[in-house]
C-alpha positions in Angstrom: 0.0 0.0 0.0 1.3 3.4 -0.9 0.9 6.1 1.7 0.5 9.8 0.9 0.6 12.6 3.4 -1.4 15.6 2.2 -2.0 19.1 3.3 -5.0 21.4 2.7 -3.6 22.5 -0.7 -3.5 18.9 -2.0 -6.9 18.1 -0.5 -8.4 21.1 -2.4 -6.7 20.0 -5.6 -8.0 16.4 -5.3 -11.4 17.8 -4.7 -11.1 20.2 -7.7 -10.1 17.2 -9.9 -12.6 14.8 -8.3 -9.7 12.4 -8.1 -10.6 8.7 -7.5 -8.3 7.3 -4.8 -7.8 3.5 -5.2 -7.7 1.0 -2.4 -4.0 0.5 -3.0 -3.4 4.0 -1.6 -3.8 5.4 1.9 -4.1 9.1 2.6 -2.6 10.5 5.8 -2.9 14.0 7.0 -2.2 16.1 10.1 -5.2 16.5 12.4 -5.1 20.2 11.5 -6.2 19.3 8.0 -9.9 19.9 8.7 -9.5 23.4 10.1 -6.9 24.4 7.6 -9.0 23.2 4.7 -12.1 25.1 6.0 -9.9 28.2 6.4 -8.4 27.9 3.0 -11.8 27.5 1.3 -13.3 30.3 3.3 -10.5 32.6 2.3 -10.8 31.6 -1.4 -14.5 32.4 -1.3 -13.8 35.7 0.5 -11.2 36.7 -2.2 -13.7 35.7 -5.0 -11.5 32.9 -6.2 -14.4 30.5 -6.0 -18.1 30.5 -5.2 -19.4 29.3 -1.9 -21.1 26.4 -3.7 -17.8 25.3 -5.2 -16.1 25.5 -1.8 -18.9 23.4 -0.2 -18.5 20.8 -3.0 -14.8 20.6 -2.4 -15.3 20.4 1.4 -17.9 17.6 1.0 -15.5 15.7 -1.4 -12.7 15.8 1.2 -15.1 14.8 3.9 -15.9 11.7 1.9 -12.2 10.6 1.5 -10.8 7.9 3.8 -8.1 9.9 5.5 -6.1 8.7 8.5 -5.6 11.8 10.6 -2.2 11.7 12.3 -2.5 13.1 15.8 -2.1 10.1 18.1 0.0 10.1 21.2 3.1 8.4 19.7 3.2 10.8 16.7 2.8 13.8 19.0 5.7 12.6 21.2 8.0 12.1 18.1 6.9 15.5 16.8 7.8 17.1 20.1 11.3 15.6 20.0 11.8 16.6 16.3 10.7 20.2 17.1 13.1 20.4 20.0 16.0 19.1 17.8 15.2 21.6 15.0 14.4 24.5 17.3 10.9 25.0 15.9 8.7 27.4 18.0 5.2 26.1 17.1 3.3 22.8 17.2 1.8 22.8 13.7 5.2 22.7 12.0 6.2 19.8 14.3 3.1 17.8 13.4 3.6 18.3 9.7 7.3 17.3 9.9 6.4 14.2 11.9 3.8 13.2 9.3 6.4 13.4 6.6 8.7 11.2 8.7 5.9 8.7 9.2 5.2 8.6 5.5 8.9 8.1 4.7 9.1 5.2 7.2 5.9 3.7 5.7 7.2 3.9 2.1 10.5 2.3 3.2 8.6 -0.6 4.8 6.4 -1.0 1.7 9.4 -1.1 -0.6 11.2 -3.6 1.5 8.2 -6.0 1.7 
């Protein structure tokens, strides 16, 4: 199984393209994805980049995806350690970096198997 870690920009693109995600793929995302997605769509509507109806369609599309939200205790502990090592001042950056490390580890395991 191939794992992909996505952020709100990719989620919006998938929704725009109405991408079909096969069972051989797993989508992972930071737990912040939901609030970041809502914020991004709201801002796009506010700027006039899309209609509210289009934003709602994209939001509903993403809600329908099978996404594993990465925010469990082990991931948070690793994120904390990484942030300390890199001197990062805020938690969201730690979580995103940790998600990338998890994806890399998963891809390595998938390739080895």
